[in-house]
N, CA, C and O of each residue as an XYZ file, in Angstrom:
824
protein
N      -7.361     -2.749     27.187
C      -6.900     -3.555     26.198
C      -7.399     -4.638     25.531
O      -7.577     -5.640     26.224
N      -7.714     -4.715     24.192
C      -8.245     -5.771     23.589
C      -7.373     -6.756     22.965
O      -6.437     -6.324     22.291
N      -7.543     -8.079     23.092
C      -6.307     -8.970     21.849
C      -7.497     -9.760     20.844
O      -8.463    -10.448     21.177
N      -7.051     -9.399     19.623
C      -7.500    -10.142     18.671
C      -6.801    -11.149     18.369
O      -5.585    -11.048     18.530
N      -7.282    -12.226     17.920
C      -6.584    -13.568     17.298
C      -6.898    -13.575     16.114
O      -8.007    -14.078     15.936
N      -6.254    -13.132     14.958
C      -6.406    -13.366     13.545
C      -5.683    -14.391     13.072
O      -5.671    -14.395     11.841
N      -5.078    -15.258     13.566
C      -4.150    -16.259     13.034
C      -4.289    -17.282     11.955
O      -4.909    -18.233     12.430
N      -3.944    -17.517     10.574
C      -4.876    -17.901      9.685
C      -6.147    -17.392      9.107
O      -6.806    -17.917      8.209
N      -6.394    -16.292      9.754
C      -7.797    -15.683      9.157
C      -7.492    -15.080      7.361
O      -6.514    -14.334      7.319
N      -7.930    -15.227      6.474
C      -7.822    -14.536      5.145
C      -8.864    -13.444      5.007
O     -10.066    -13.479      5.267
N      -7.969    -12.284      4.448
C      -8.609    -10.931      4.248
C      -9.761    -11.083      3.713
O      -9.923    -12.068      2.993
N     -10.740    -10.251      3.899
C     -10.793     -9.001      4.979
C     -10.931     -9.702      6.468
O     -10.525     -8.944      7.348
N     -11.301    -10.684      6.844
C     -11.648    -10.990      8.247
C     -10.505    -10.283      9.676
O     -11.023     -9.949     10.742
N      -9.045    -10.161      9.454
C      -7.974     -9.497     10.312
C      -9.207     -8.080     10.578
O      -9.839     -7.750     11.582
N      -9.153     -7.499      9.163
C      -9.641     -6.092      9.757
C     -11.423     -5.871     10.111
O     -11.843     -4.801     10.551
N     -12.007     -6.637      9.933
C     -13.608     -7.133     10.691
C     -13.441     -7.283     11.657
O     -13.995     -6.448     12.372
N     -12.527     -8.486     12.474
C     -12.155     -8.633     13.530
C     -11.873     -7.582     14.266
O     -12.569     -7.389     15.264
N     -10.674     -6.562     13.911
C     -10.515     -5.770     14.475
C     -11.241     -4.549     14.814
O     -11.240     -3.916     15.870
N     -11.850     -4.342     13.741
C     -13.229     -3.253     13.545
C     -14.122     -3.570     14.848
O     -14.328     -2.732     15.726
N     -14.606     -4.831     14.865
C     -15.538     -4.968     16.291
C     -14.993     -4.649     17.485
O     -15.475     -3.937     18.367
N     -13.900     -5.251     17.456
C     -12.892     -4.687     19.003
C     -12.835     -3.574     19.077
O     -13.136     -3.100     20.173
N     -12.443     -2.661     18.014
C     -12.368     -1.324     18.186
C     -13.896     -0.695     19.042
O     -13.955     -0.025     20.073
N     -14.982     -1.192     18.193
C     -16.439     -1.144     18.641
C     -16.842     -1.619     20.344
O     -17.679     -1.077     21.066
N     -15.985     -2.751     20.666
C     -16.119     -2.945     21.716
C     -15.822     -2.040     23.008
O     -16.407     -1.861     24.076
N     -14.336     -1.423     22.269
C     -14.036     -0.747     23.647
C     -14.599      0.631     24.093
O     -14.226      1.215     25.110
N     -15.710      1.173     23.063
C     -16.583      2.252     23.512
C     -15.788      3.646     24.055
O     -16.163      4.383     24.967
N     -14.407      3.799     23.102
C     -14.020      4.856     23.816
C     -12.399      4.668     23.398
O     -12.055      3.940     22.466
N     -11.331      5.537     24.338
C      -9.740      5.250     23.920
C      -9.772      4.000     24.253
O     -10.749      3.357     24.636
N      -8.469      3.576     24.075
C      -7.932      2.199     24.390
C      -7.163      1.569     23.417
O      -6.888      2.258     22.435
N      -6.708      0.311     23.454
C      -5.611     -0.292     22.736
C      -6.127     -1.524     22.291
O      -6.837     -2.233     23.004
N      -5.764     -1.837     21.020
C      -6.273     -3.198     20.328
C      -5.213     -3.910     19.733
O      -4.744     -3.512     18.666
N      -4.690     -5.130     20.416
C      -3.673     -5.917     19.543
C      -4.365     -6.752     18.717
O      -5.466     -7.200     19.034
N      -3.673     -7.071     17.406
C      -4.255     -8.135     16.526
C      -2.995     -9.133     15.760
O      -2.184     -8.732     14.925
N      -3.076    -10.102     16.148
C      -2.017    -11.388     15.791
C      -2.607    -11.654     14.649
O      -3.782    -12.009     14.548
N      -1.871    -11.508     13.783
C      -2.034    -12.039     12.193
C      -0.844    -12.953     11.674
O       0.176    -12.845     12.355
N      -0.772    -13.809     10.632
C       0.380    -14.555     10.063
C       1.181    -14.078      9.011
O       2.272    -14.370      8.523
N       0.108    -13.077      8.774
C       1.196    -12.527      7.122
C       1.474    -11.356      6.733
O       0.747    -10.640      7.420
N       1.984    -10.807      6.157
C       2.311     -9.273      6.034
C       1.480     -8.522      5.118
O       1.452     -7.300      4.973
N       0.697     -9.557      4.422
C      -0.767     -8.426      3.470
C      -1.599     -8.169      4.884
O      -1.908     -7.013      5.171
N      -1.878     -9.031      5.573
C      -2.832     -8.716      6.398
C      -2.030     -7.534      7.593
O      -2.876     -6.803      8.108
N      -0.607     -7.268      8.070
C      -0.235     -6.115      8.495
C      -0.687     -4.812      7.718
O      -1.129     -3.739      8.131
N      -0.428     -5.270      6.489
C      -0.665     -3.753      5.645
C      -2.082     -3.434      5.799
O      -2.443     -2.381      6.325
N      -2.908     -4.324      5.348
C      -4.342     -4.139      5.504
C      -4.774     -3.325      6.594
O      -5.063     -2.135      6.466
N      -4.822     -4.007      7.741
C      -4.642     -3.225      8.990
C      -4.143     -1.832      9.335
O      -4.815     -0.874      9.718
N      -2.715     -1.909      9.107
C      -2.124     -0.673      8.911
C      -3.341      0.424      8.425
O      -4.168      1.085      9.053
N      -2.954      0.242      6.705
C      -4.020      1.127      5.928
C      -5.438      1.310      6.848
O      -5.711      2.510      6.822
N      -6.257      0.702      7.503
C      -7.174      0.931      8.332
C      -7.099      2.004      9.586
O      -7.919      2.901      9.786
N      -6.222      1.784     10.186
C      -5.665      2.625     11.298
C      -5.612      4.175     10.424
O      -6.266      5.198     10.632
N      -4.663      3.909      9.482
C      -4.375      5.486      9.018
C      -5.764      5.981      8.467
O      -6.246      7.052      8.837
N      -6.291      5.272      7.698
C      -7.679      5.957      7.403
C      -8.741      6.715      8.622
O      -9.420      7.739      8.542
N      -8.595      5.955      9.496
C      -9.223      5.886     10.811
C      -8.471      7.174     11.667
O      -8.974      7.774     12.617
N      -7.198      7.411     11.092
C      -6.660      8.373     12.560
C      -5.987      7.877     13.564
O      -5.271      8.524     14.329
N      -6.254      6.385     13.601
C      -5.624      6.235     14.767
C      -4.052      5.840     15.124
O      -3.451      5.560     14.087
N      -3.176      5.737     16.382
C      -1.936      5.594     16.149
C      -1.999      3.825     15.779
O      -2.815      2.973     16.131
N      -0.720      3.726     14.896
C      -0.335      2.000     14.759
C       0.822      1.549     14.500
O       1.506      1.989     13.576
N       1.136      0.745     15.174
C       2.506      0.039     15.231
C       2.951     -1.308     14.834
O       2.950     -1.833     15.947
N       3.293     -2.140     14.104
C       3.479     -3.275     13.898
C       4.737     -4.312     14.154
O       5.771     -3.878     13.646
N       4.879     -5.476     14.767
C       5.912     -6.334     15.333
C       5.702     -7.437     14.433
O       4.616     -7.930     14.128
N       6.872     -7.783     14.031
C       6.979     -9.313     13.753
C       7.887     -9.932     14.714
O       9.058     -9.726     15.034
N       6.774    -10.944     15.157
C       7.162    -11.673     16.524
C       7.833    -13.052     16.121
O       8.419    -13.706     16.984
N       7.743    -13.518     14.742
C       8.470    -14.748     14.382
C       7.972    -14.777     12.807
O       7.099    -14.018     12.386
N       8.608    -15.700     12.050
C       8.577    -15.915     10.467
C       7.137    -15.839      9.922
O       6.829    -15.306      8.856
N       6.301    -16.431     10.779
C       4.611    -16.738     10.739
C       3.776    -15.846     11.751
O       2.585    -16.137     11.858
N       4.222    -14.891     12.436
C       3.445    -14.338     13.802
C       3.952    -12.615     13.199
O       5.048    -12.155     12.876
N       2.611    -12.045     13.254
C       2.712    -10.466     13.798
C       1.887     -9.814     14.444
O       0.820    -10.425     14.514
N       1.879     -8.935     14.909
C       1.157     -8.195     15.912
C       1.203     -6.421     15.508
O       2.156     -5.656     15.358
N      -0.278     -6.217     15.423
C      -0.077     -5.050     15.299
C      -1.324     -4.028     16.162
O      -2.547     -4.101     16.287
N      -0.625     -3.410     16.475
C      -1.091     -2.729     18.010
C      -1.759     -1.117     17.397
O      -1.262     -0.510     16.448
N      -2.693     -0.754     18.010
C      -3.648      0.454     17.460
C      -4.107      1.174     18.669
O      -4.845      0.632     19.493
N      -3.698      2.337     18.779
C      -4.152      3.043     19.651
C      -5.116      4.172     19.581
O      -4.920      5.270     19.060
N      -6.251      3.720     20.216
C      -7.598      4.505     19.847
C      -7.693      5.818     20.579
O      -7.641      5.707     21.804
N      -7.803      6.864     20.165
C      -8.056      8.085     20.680
C      -9.345      8.085     21.068
O     -10.023      7.060     21.128
N      -9.941      9.759     21.484
C     -11.078      9.801     22.158
C     -12.375      9.850     21.312
O     -13.542      9.798     21.698
N     -11.878      9.962     20.071
C     -12.914     10.254     18.576
C     -13.425      8.854     18.893
O     -12.642      8.031     19.367
N     -14.638      8.557     18.668
C     -15.198      7.158     18.370
C     -14.940      6.894     16.715
O     -15.110      7.714     15.812
N     -14.601      5.866     16.631
C     -14.640      4.992     15.277
C     -15.411      5.378     14.384
O     -16.426      5.898     14.848
N     -15.363      5.344     13.267
C     -16.541      6.090     12.126
C     -17.250      4.666     12.162
O     -16.666      3.617     12.433
N     -18.484      4.782     11.875
C     -19.425      3.487     12.136
C     -19.816      3.306     10.102
O     -20.876      2.733      9.847
N     -19.057      3.736      9.021
C     -19.316      2.997      8.070
C     -18.975      1.816      7.915
O     -17.761      1.617      7.977
N     -19.602      0.984      7.740
C     -18.872     -0.462      7.773
C     -19.003     -0.684      5.926
O     -19.442     -1.809      5.689
N     -18.760      0.017      4.822
C     -18.598     -0.051      3.836
C     -17.405     -0.917      3.122
O     -16.273     -0.894      3.605
N     -17.636     -1.500      2.230
C     -16.676     -2.344      1.425
C     -15.547     -1.646      1.466
O     -14.523     -2.313      1.614
N     -15.430     -0.388      1.369
C     -13.905      0.602      1.215
C     -13.220      0.450      2.112
O     -12.018      0.717      2.115
N     -13.913     -0.048      3.124
C     -12.753      0.024      4.726
C     -12.227     -1.681      4.596
O     -11.162     -2.013      5.117
N     -12.882     -2.449      4.031
C     -12.610     -3.763      3.899
C     -11.893     -4.429      2.625
O     -11.897     -5.652      2.481
N     -11.366     -3.691      1.843
C     -11.124     -4.232      0.649
C      -9.783     -4.447      0.862
O      -9.226     -3.968      1.850
N      -9.075     -5.255     -0.127
C      -7.220     -5.702      0.344
C      -6.685     -4.686     -0.538
O      -6.232     -4.923     -1.658
N      -6.731     -3.895     -0.160
C      -5.430     -3.131     -1.100
C      -5.683     -2.875     -2.336
O      -4.778     -2.594     -3.121
N      -7.286     -2.950     -2.780
C      -7.443     -2.682     -4.003
C      -8.058     -1.222     -4.441
O      -7.905     -0.827     -5.597
N      -8.696     -0.513     -3.552
C      -9.517      0.695     -4.063
C      -8.498      1.505     -3.210
O      -8.205      0.899     -2.179
N      -7.796      2.862     -3.370
C      -7.367      3.853     -2.915
C      -8.575      5.073     -2.312
O      -9.363      5.676     -3.041
N      -8.495      5.176     -1.272
C      -9.596      6.144     -0.867
C      -8.709      7.328      0.161
O      -7.596      7.377      0.684
N      -9.888      8.179      0.087
C      -8.839      9.203      1.234
C      -8.294     10.283      0.386
O      -7.647     11.130      1.001
N      -8.406     10.436     -0.824
C      -7.290     11.406     -1.456
C      -8.203     12.422     -2.215
O      -9.107     12.082     -2.979
N      -7.866     13.688     -1.920
C      -8.155     14.677     -2.459
C      -8.509     15.353     -3.947
O      -9.408     16.102     -4.329
N      -7.476     14.786     -4.533
C      -7.311     14.852     -6.104
C      -6.845     13.686     -6.071
O      -6.281     13.040     -5.188
N      -7.278     13.363     -7.647
C      -6.514     11.686     -8.088
C      -5.594     12.030     -8.932
O      -5.822     12.466    -10.060
N      -4.164     11.802     -8.290
C      -2.884     12.108     -9.117
C      -2.797     10.865     -9.229
O      -3.212     10.035     -8.421
N      -2.126     10.624    -10.473
C      -1.456      9.296    -11.333
C      -0.190      9.447    -11.173
O       0.132     10.559    -11.591
N       0.925      8.705    -10.658
C       2.238      8.769    -10.663
C       2.569      7.746    -12.254
O       2.039      6.645    -12.110
N       3.101      7.840    -13.285
C       3.830      6.734    -14.453
C       5.154      6.883    -14.464
O       5.824      7.856    -14.810
N       5.500      5.768    -14.030
C       6.701      5.498    -13.688
C       7.444      4.589    -15.001
O       7.300      3.377    -14.845
N       8.149      4.955    -16.161
C       8.696      4.200    -17.405
C       9.726      3.889    -17.382
O      10.133      3.220    -18.331
N      10.477      4.167    -16.476
C      12.296      3.708    -16.427
C      12.420      3.214    -14.907
O      11.543      3.440    -14.074
N      13.538      2.552    -14.651
C      14.050      2.543    -13.462
C      15.232      3.423    -12.906
O      15.996      3.201    -11.966
N      15.120      4.900    -14.104
C      15.948      5.876    -13.376
C      15.554      6.643    -13.939
O      14.885      6.428    -14.950
N      15.861      7.980    -13.430
C      15.070      9.464    -13.584
C      15.802     10.335    -14.215
O      16.920     10.629    -13.793
N      15.321     10.837    -15.238
C      16.115     12.001    -16.402
C      17.394     11.037    -17.300
O      17.699      9.845    -17.293
N      17.790     11.968    -17.860
C      18.718     11.290    -18.902
C      19.927     11.919    -18.850
O      19.943     13.147    -18.929
N      21.168     11.169    -18.705
C      22.167     11.287    -18.787
C      23.522     10.060    -17.731
O      24.272      9.306    -18.350
N      23.529     10.120    -16.661
C      24.209      9.275    -15.998
C      23.730      8.081    -15.490
O      23.418      8.114    -14.300
N      23.605      7.141    -16.020
C      22.850      5.760    -15.182
C      23.100      5.528    -13.971
O      22.294      4.714    -13.520
N      23.764      5.831    -13.317
C      23.952      5.441    -11.815
C      23.593      6.655    -11.218
O      22.993      6.568    -10.147
N      23.840      7.840    -11.701
C      22.726      9.065    -10.953
C      21.514      9.120    -11.158
O      20.835      9.689    -10.303
N      20.863      8.562    -12.327
C      19.378      8.328    -12.582
C      18.629      7.487    -11.898
O      17.410      7.613    -11.778
N      19.612      6.168    -11.185
C      19.084      5.266    -10.532
C      18.566      5.496     -8.752
O      17.683      5.034     -8.029
N      19.951      6.704     -8.583
C      19.365      6.839     -7.130
C      18.459      8.078     -6.893
O      17.764      8.402     -5.929
N      18.686      8.630     -8.031
C      17.638     10.091     -8.113
C      16.231      9.079     -8.216
O      15.369      9.597     -7.505
N      15.836      8.115     -8.706
C      14.512      7.664     -8.724
C      14.407      6.878     -7.398
O      13.288      6.763     -6.899
N      15.154      6.494     -6.971
C      15.200      5.686     -5.374
C      14.549      6.959     -4.538
O      13.514      6.987     -3.873
N      15.427      7.906     -4.777
C      15.035      9.347     -3.976
C      13.453      9.850     -4.005
O      12.636     10.287     -3.193
N      13.505      9.522     -5.456
C      12.008     10.204     -5.605
C      10.776      9.385     -4.936
O       9.874      9.890     -4.267
N      10.906      8.247     -5.204
C       9.858      6.952     -4.414
C       9.681      7.448     -3.060
O       8.632      7.936     -2.640
N      10.928      7.277     -2.287
C      10.850      7.549     -1.128
C      10.371      9.227     -0.992
O       9.206      9.246     -0.594
N      10.680     10.032     -1.112
C       9.890     11.510     -1.198
C       8.651     11.587     -1.581
O       7.915     12.513     -1.240
N       8.257     10.519     -2.411
C       6.876     10.335     -2.840
C       5.771      9.638     -1.488
O       4.599      9.855     -1.181
N       6.812      8.763     -0.955
C       6.198      8.178      0.411
C       5.830      8.685      1.645
O       5.223      8.143      2.568
N       6.368     10.007      1.512
C       6.242     10.822      2.478
C       5.676     12.200      2.425
O       5.771     13.053      3.307
N       5.212     12.283      1.540
C       4.013     13.072      1.260
C       2.591     13.006      2.089
O       1.964     11.984      2.367
N       2.267     14.307      2.394
C       0.892     14.604      3.313
C      -0.096     13.953      2.512
O      -0.941     13.194      2.986
N       0.013     14.269      1.200
C      -1.057     13.890      0.484
C      -0.180     12.919     -0.733
O       0.745     13.236     -1.482
N      -0.867     11.713     -0.565
C      -0.453     10.884     -1.755
C      -1.109     10.730     -2.725
O      -2.206     11.287     -2.716
N      -0.677      9.830     -4.089
C      -1.311      9.734     -5.075
C      -2.168      8.743     -4.962
O      -2.159      8.029     -3.959
N      -2.990      8.566     -5.929
C      -3.937      7.517     -5.958
C      -3.424      6.368     -6.556
O      -3.784      5.321     -6.016
N      -2.542      6.246     -7.705
C      -2.004      5.123     -8.302
C      -0.922      5.897     -8.642
O      -0.807      7.102     -8.864
N       0.327      4.411     -8.640
C       1.264      4.479     -9.326
C       1.543      3.344    -10.584
O       1.508      2.147    -10.299
N       1.753      3.675    -11.643
C       1.683      2.771    -13.100
C       2.896      2.519    -13.122
O       3.647      3.408    -12.721
N       3.407      1.395    -13.536
C       4.820      0.934    -13.532
C       5.113      0.339    -15.105
O       4.422     -0.655    -15.328
N       5.766      0.635    -15.947
C       5.777      0.391    -17.521
C       6.946      0.466    -18.228
O       7.723      1.394    -18.004
N       7.248     -0.578    -19.251
C       8.143     -0.365    -19.438
C       9.499     -0.823    -18.505
O       9.315     -1.695    -17.656
N      10.823     -0.251    -18.659
C      11.654     -0.002    -17.708
C      11.172     -0.237    -16.119
O      11.549     -1.107    -15.333
N      10.392      0.637    -15.961
C       9.521      0.906    -14.315
C       9.234     -0.202    -13.935
O       9.663     -0.554    -12.836
N       8.326     -1.207    -14.807
C       8.450     -2.386    -14.355
C       9.715     -2.927    -13.424
O       9.377     -3.307    -12.303
N      10.754     -2.990    -13.658
C      11.638     -3.309    -12.485
C      11.605     -2.858    -11.341
O      12.345     -3.329    -10.477
N      10.794     -1.907    -11.092
C      11.202     -1.526     -9.727
C      10.038     -2.128     -8.576
O       9.992     -1.790     -7.393
N       9.338     -2.877     -9.100
C       8.284     -3.232     -8.247
C       8.730     -4.870     -7.861
O       8.015     -5.494     -7.077
N       9.922     -5.498     -8.449
C      10.252     -6.589     -8.612
C      11.058     -7.054     -7.349
O      11.343     -6.227     -6.483
N      11.410     -8.304     -7.242
C      12.673     -8.787     -6.466
C      13.777     -7.993     -6.916
O      13.986     -7.580     -8.057
N      14.609     -7.794     -5.642
C      16.314     -7.162     -5.839
C      15.728     -5.304     -6.207
O      16.569     -4.411     -6.306
N      14.588     -5.093     -6.321
C      14.369     -3.246     -6.180
C      14.711     -3.074     -4.970
O      14.591     -3.845     -4.017
N      15.406     -1.417     -5.055
C      15.878     -1.087     -3.911
C      14.608      0.012     -3.476
O      14.690      0.936     -2.667
N      13.935     -0.225     -3.936
C      12.341      0.723     -3.665
C      11.301      0.210     -3.244
O      10.216      0.787     -3.175
N      11.564     -1.088     -2.875
C      10.386     -2.120     -2.365
C       9.555     -1.771     -1.015
O       8.357     -1.692     -0.742
N      11.072     -1.556     -0.127
C      10.356     -1.104      0.908
C       9.299      0.078      0.997
O       8.218      0.016      1.583
N       9.845      1.231      0.262
C       8.909      2.658      0.383
C       7.825      2.215     -0.548
O       6.662      2.544     -0.317
N       8.222      1.301     -1.850
C       6.645      1.193     -2.274
C       5.546      0.240     -1.441
O       4.319      0.220     -1.541
N       6.288     -0.410     -0.728
C       5.112     -1.248      0.306
C       4.435     -0.574      1.184
O       3.232     -0.643      1.434
N       5.463      0.260      1.771
C       4.973      1.526      2.397
C       3.464      2.484      2.273
O       2.435      2.630      2.932
N       4.111      3.048      0.902
C       2.801      3.444     -0.029
C       1.613      2.399     -0.091
O       0.533      2.689      0.424
N       1.780      1.365     -0.626
C       0.510      0.584     -0.760
C      -0.081      0.284      0.434
O      -1.308      0.184      0.444
N       0.767      0.057      1.818
C      -0.299     -0.113      2.826
C      -0.423      1.511      3.617
O      -0.490      1.669      4.836
N      -0.431      2.349      2.832
C      -1.024      3.651      3.023
C      -2.380      4.016      2.381
O      -2.972      5.061      2.652
N      -2.941      2.870      1.309
C      -3.559      3.019      0.313
C      -3.446      3.220     -0.942
O      -4.481      3.209     -1.608
N      -2.425      3.409     -1.464
C      -1.827      3.718     -2.800
C      -1.686      2.481     -3.669
O      -0.894      1.563     -3.458
N      -2.692      2.582     -4.838
C      -3.004      1.628     -6.071
C      -1.552      1.270     -6.625
O      -0.896      2.256     -6.959
N      -0.922     -0.002     -6.785
C       0.388      0.070     -7.478
C       0.102     -0.924     -7.919
O      -0.127     -1.927     -7.244
N       0.040     -0.838     -9.552
C      -0.291     -1.541    -10.901
C       1.072     -1.535    -11.851
O       1.497     -0.451    -12.250
N       1.657     -2.607    -12.156
C       2.617     -2.862    -13.207
C       2.222     -3.671    -14.321
O       1.493     -4.659    -14.229
N       2.697     -3.244    -15.323
C       2.134     -3.772    -16.915
C       2.585     -5.166    -16.835
O       3.738     -5.385    -16.461
N       1.597     -6.383    -17.228
C       1.830     -7.501    -17.194
C       2.816     -7.745    -18.337
O       3.854     -8.360    -18.090
N       2.527     -7.249    -19.726
C       3.082     -7.614    -20.769
C       4.657     -7.399    -20.487
O       5.497     -8.174    -20.945
N       5.002     -6.212    -19.645
C       6.463     -5.571    -19.476
C       7.171     -6.768    -18.656
O       8.211     -7.358    -18.947
N       6.255     -6.975    -17.469
C       6.994     -7.802    -16.666
C       7.273     -9.312    -17.465
O       8.394     -9.794    -17.309
N       6.541     -9.869    -18.092
C       7.003    -11.020    -19.306
C       7.932    -10.954    -20.041
O       8.658    -11.938    -20.184
N       8.210     -9.562    -20.833
C       9.129     -9.171    -21.701
C      10.603     -9.395    -21.185
O      11.548     -9.920    -21.774
N      10.529     -8.789    -19.775
C      11.814     -8.681    -18.846
C      11.834    -10.122    -18.278
O      12.518    -10.079    -17.255
N      11.484    -11.095    -18.446
C      11.126    -12.224    -18.086
C      11.155    -11.990    -16.129
O      11.743    -12.796    -15.407
N      10.590    -11.054    -15.713
C      10.258    -10.826    -14.378
C       8.551    -11.400    -13.857
O       8.067    -11.052    -12.780
N       7.926    -12.184    -14.710
C       6.368    -12.178    -14.010
C       6.432    -13.055    -12.580
O       5.532    -13.023    -11.742
N       7.525    -13.755    -12.472
C       7.077    -14.369    -11.020
C       8.193    -13.881     -9.959
O       8.653    -14.519     -9.012
N       8.520    -12.480    -10.415
C       9.482    -11.854     -9.177
C       8.589    -10.381     -8.887
O       9.175     -9.455     -8.326
N       7.371    -10.252     -9.239
C       6.619     -9.437     -8.540
C       6.394     -9.202     -7.012
O       5.931    -10.138     -6.359
N       6.657     -8.145     -6.462
C       6.928     -8.412     -4.852
C       6.105     -6.861     -4.423
O       6.414     -6.228     -3.414
N       5.381     -6.565     -5.076
C       4.352     -4.999     -4.449
C       3.556     -4.732     -5.496
O       3.923     -4.577     -6.660
N       2.112     -4.663     -4.938
C       1.252     -4.468     -5.897
C       0.681     -5.529     -6.745
O       0.909     -6.725     -6.564
N      -0.295     -4.909     -7.956
C      -0.926     -5.962     -8.749
C      -0.382     -5.742     -9.903
O       0.183     -4.694    -10.213
N      -0.570     -7.075    -10.868
C      -0.377     -7.073    -12.305
C      -1.226     -6.209    -13.236
O      -2.388     -6.439    -12.902
N      -1.219     -5.362    -14.201
C      -2.317     -4.821    -14.802
C      -1.940     -5.234    -16.399
O      -1.467     -6.276    -16.852
N      -2.297     -4.135    -16.977
C      -3.209     -4.237    -18.679
C      -3.127     -3.199    -19.406
O      -3.955     -2.393    -18.980
N      -2.594     -2.800    -20.244
C      -3.064     -1.821    -21.420
C      -4.308     -0.991    -21.424
O      -4.530      0.124    -21.897
N      -5.008     -1.781    -20.811
C      -6.553     -1.085    -20.581
C      -6.668     -0.119    -19.547
O      -6.830      1.100    -19.498
N      -6.488     -1.351    -18.473
C      -6.341     -0.233    -17.189
C      -5.741      0.447    -16.877
O      -6.015      1.201    -15.943
N      -4.521      0.472    -17.616
C      -3.272      1.614    -17.549
C      -3.810      3.007    -18.415
O      -3.626      4.171    -18.058
N      -4.423      2.613    -19.477
C      -5.015      3.911    -19.869
C      -6.064      4.398    -19.438
O      -6.164      5.625    -19.424
N      -7.206      3.527    -18.937
C      -7.864      4.011    -17.699
C      -7.697      4.920    -16.793
O      -8.402      5.892    -16.522
N      -6.504      4.471    -16.236
C      -6.085      5.377    -15.174
C      -5.707      6.396    -15.370
O      -5.926      7.381    -14.665
N      -4.994      6.351    -16.475
C      -4.600      7.949    -16.748
C      -5.429      8.785    -17.219
O      -5.424      9.975    -16.905
N      -6.424      8.132    -18.217
C      -7.555      9.051    -18.555
C      -8.441      9.474    -17.285
O      -8.992     10.572    -17.366
N      -8.583      8.915    -16.427
C      -9.620      9.530    -15.443
C      -8.767     10.140    -13.993
O      -9.361     10.231    -12.918
N      -7.305     10.530    -14.155
C      -6.665     11.471    -13.307
C      -7.196     12.733    -13.711
O      -7.731     13.079    -14.765
N      -6.866     13.521    -12.364
C      -6.752     14.869    -12.192
C      -5.366     15.184    -12.915
O      -5.117     16.080    -13.721
N      -4.512     14.163    -12.382
C      -3.086     14.980    -12.381
C      -2.364     13.828    -12.716
O      -2.688     12.787    -12.145
N      -1.147     13.801    -13.797
C      -0.390     13.005    -14.224
C       0.997     13.522    -13.520
O       1.119     14.724    -13.281
N       2.023     12.614    -13.197
C       2.848     12.861    -12.681
C       4.034     12.029    -13.451
O       3.979     10.876    -13.024
N       5.018     12.151    -14.357
C       5.944     11.397    -15.050
C       7.137     12.097    -14.625
O       7.555     13.188    -15.011
N       7.675     11.210    -13.674
C       9.165     11.731    -13.057
C      10.101     11.275    -13.978
O      11.299     11.500    -13.804
């Protein structure tokens, strides 16, 4: 087993240190990495999932996390491309570029309470798919789902950790008074939204 101390290191240093430790194993083994923030945990988890390693994380204290990777018999891929070391910016590994456009906090029309429950279930089910979408776009009422108090934050953070790009309309956040409440993903603009929709192979609108 190799232990990596990445406490205080900014992205992408924890990923780089961990990749170097994996190379040192020269075969099956375990690598434990200590970091001090959840973003680093998500980046390491994303990398492990891309490589097919077993991975689990543990919160040791408010400012200390441990990410454990189980490296199997297959040697680590040697590509040192920027793609592997980005900080949750570019989604990779998708067979088809699917974009999910979410425009409301509720799914369907009719009963609002039912619609809210359906949307929560939809996002959870999305996070369990074998083939994940490349990008999730949130605009108009959908912008509330990526902000403080949303019941879907855990599932959205799971999707982000697996490499799914999550973008929320900045104008919409400002309109609803949620500019400082964003909890997952990045702030986007209409140019980016149009670009993502135009470049999609498949667009899903729940």
